[in-house]
C-alpha positions as CSV (number, residue, x, y, z in Angstrom):
1,M,0.0,0.0,0.0
2,E,1.3,3.4,-1.0
3,P,1.5,6.2,1.5
4,A,-0.9,9.1,1.0
5,S,0.7,11.8,-1.0
6,T,1.0,15.2,0.6
7,S,0.7,18.2,-1.6
8,T,3.2,20.9,-1.0
9,H,1.5,23.5,-3.2
10,V,3.1,26.9,-2.6
11,P,0.5,29.6,-3.4
12,S,1.7,32.2,-5.9
13,A,1.6,35.9,-5.3
14,N,-1.6,36.1,-7.5
15,E,-3.2,33.4,-5.4
16,H,-2.4,35.4,-2.2
17,A,-3.8,38.5,-3.9
18,W,-7.0,36.7,-4.7
19,N,-7.2,35.5,-1.1
20,D,-6.8,39.1,0.0
21,V,-9.5,40.3,-2.4
22,L,-11.8,37.6,-0.9
23,A,-11.0,38.8,2.6
24,W,-11.8,42.4,1.5
25,M,-15.1,41.2,0.0
26,V,-16.1,39.3,3.2
27,A,-15.2,42.4,5.2
28,S,-17.3,44.6,2.9
29,E,-20.3,42.2,2.9
30,S,-20.1,42.0,6.7
31,Y,-20.0,45.8,7.0
32,I,-22.9,46.4,4.6
33,A,-25.0,43.7,6.5
34,Q,-24.2,45.4,9.8
35,L,-24.9,48.8,8.5
36,R,-28.2,47.7,7.0
37,S,-29.2,46.1,10.3
38,T,-28.2,49.2,12.3
39,L,-30.1,51.6,10.1
40,G,-33.0,49.3,9.5
41,L,-32.7,49.1,5.7
42,S,-33.3,46.4,3.2
43,A,-30.7,45.5,0.7
44,H,-32.6,47.3,-2.0
45,E,-33.0,50.4,0.1
46,M,-29.3,50.4,0.9
47,N,-28.5,50.1,-2.8
48,V,-30.8,53.0,-3.6
49,L,-29.2,55.2,-1.0
50,L,-25.7,54.3,-2.0
51,T,-26.5,54.9,-5.6
52,L,-28.0,58.4,-4.8
53,R,-25.0,59.2,-2.7
54,T,-22.6,58.2,-5.5
55,D,-24.5,59.6,-8.5
56,G,-26.1,62.6,-6.8
57,T,-29.5,64.0,-7.4
58,T,-31.5,62.2,-10.0
59,T,-35.1,61.5,-11.2
60,I,-37.0,58.4,-10.1
61,S,-37.0,57.1,-13.6
62,D,-33.2,57.3,-13.9
63,L,-32.7,55.8,-10.5
64,A,-35.1,52.9,-11.4
65,L,-32.9,52.1,-14.4
66,R,-29.7,52.4,-12.3
67,V,-30.9,50.1,-9.5
68,Q,-32.9,47.8,-11.8
69,L,-36.2,48.1,-10.0
70,S,-39.6,48.9,-11.4
71,R,-40.7,52.4,-11.1
72,P,-43.8,51.4,-8.9
73,A,-41.6,49.4,-6.6
74,L,-39.1,52.2,-6.3
75,T,-41.8,54.8,-5.7
76,N,-43.1,52.9,-2.7
77,M,-39.5,52.5,-1.4
78,V,-38.8,56.2,-1.9
79,Q,-41.9,57.1,0.1
80,R,-40.7,54.9,3.0
81,L,-37.1,56.3,2.8
82,Q,-38.4,59.8,2.8
83,R,-40.7,59.1,5.8
84,H,-37.6,57.9,7.7
85,G,-35.5,60.9,6.7
86,W,-33.0,59.1,4.4
87,I,-33.9,60.9,1.2
88,T,-35.4,64.2,0.0
89,R,-37.8,64.7,-2.9
90,K,-38.0,68.0,-4.7
91,I,-39.7,69.3,-7.8
92,H,-37.3,70.0,-10.6
93,A,-36.7,73.7,-11.0
94,S,-37.4,74.0,-14.7
95,D,-39.6,70.9,-15.3
96,R,-42.3,70.7,-12.6
97,R,-43.3,67.2,-13.9
98,K,-40.0,65.8,-12.6
99,V,-39.3,64.8,-9.0
100,M,-35.6,64.9,-8.0
101,L,-34.3,62.5,-5.4
102,A,-31.2,62.9,-3.2
103,A,-29.8,61.1,-0.2
104,T,-29.9,63.3,3.0
105,E,-27.0,64.6,5.1
106,R,-28.4,62.3,7.8
107,F,-27.6,59.2,5.6
108,D,-24.1,60.6,4.9
109,E,-23.5,61.2,8.6
110,Q,-24.6,57.7,9.5
111,L,-22.5,56.2,6.8
112,V,-19.4,58.0,7.9
113,E,-20.1,57.2,11.6
114,H,-20.6,53.5,11.0
115,S,-17.9,53.1,8.4
116,T,-14.9,53.9,10.6
117,P,-14.4,50.4,12.0
118,W,-14.8,49.0,8.5
119,R,-12.2,51.4,7.1
120,H,-9.8,50.4,9.8
121,R,-10.4,46.7,9.1
122,L,-9.7,47.2,5.4
123,R,-6.7,49.3,6.1
124,N,-5.4,46.5,8.4
125,L,-6.1,43.9,5.7
126,A,-4.2,46.0,3.2
127,S,-1.2,46.6,5.5
128,A,-1.1,42.9,6.5
129,S,-0.9,41.8,2.9
130,E,2.6,40.9,1.8
131,H,1.3,40.9,-1.8
132,W,0.0,44.5,-2.1
133,E,1.1,44.9,-5.8
134,P,-0.7,41.8,-7.1
135,L,-3.7,42.8,-5.0
136,R,-3.7,46.3,-6.5
137,M,-3.5,44.8,-10.0
138,V,-6.4,42.4,-9.3
139,L,-8.5,45.3,-8.0
140,D,-7.6,47.4,-11.0
141,D,-8.7,44.6,-13.3
142,V,-12.0,44.3,-11.4
143,G,-12.5,48.0,-11.8
144,Q,-11.8,47.8,-15.6
145,I,-14.3,45.0,-16.0
146,A,-16.9,47.0,-14.1
147,R,-16.3,50.1,-16.3
148,R,-16.4,47.9,-19.5
149,S,-19.7,46.4,-18.3
150,A,-21.2,49.8,-17.7
151,W,-20.2,51.0,-21.2
152,E,-21.8,47.8,-22.7
153,L,-25.0,48.5,-20.8
154,Q,-25.1,52.1,-22.0
155,D,-24.4,50.9,-25.6
156,A,-27.4,48.6,-25.1
157,G,-29.6,51.6,-24.2
158,H,-29.3,51.8,-20.4
159,R,-28.5,55.1,-18.7
160,I,-25.3,54.6,-16.7
161,T,-23.1,57.2,-15.1
162,H,-19.5,56.2,-15.9
163,P,-16.8,56.3,-13.3
164,D,-13.7,58.1,-14.4
165,P,-11.2,55.6,-15.9
């Protein structure tokens, strides 16, 4: 009977980088789940608020396209978020048919207040990584894929705000 072979696989720098990316993703997911729970928000509501915070003031139609929700579903959600003080609704200055939506300062303040431990955790993960350069390259690749996907969606007729390359 042959002895069981033991693998002595030595992970490459890229494998370490991917492990670091996965650790960042787990930390991010954990942070978002904790923040949602603390603020009493659903995943869709959090997505709406983060999109408004990133993209700025927008119409409900544009936001519905961006977050991939139906306009009726988003309208109900916007009413709830407004009641709880997370967003504002204002009539467009030059086109009174349009309602403009924006995340409130309250949401920004809560996001900043509750993100400090998460930022420290990510900073610690980054500083603990012996493979920062491959990790940076992997994250750059992920960013390029996201930008390319956004361009393809816009080419297909979706309204997308492009991040700067």
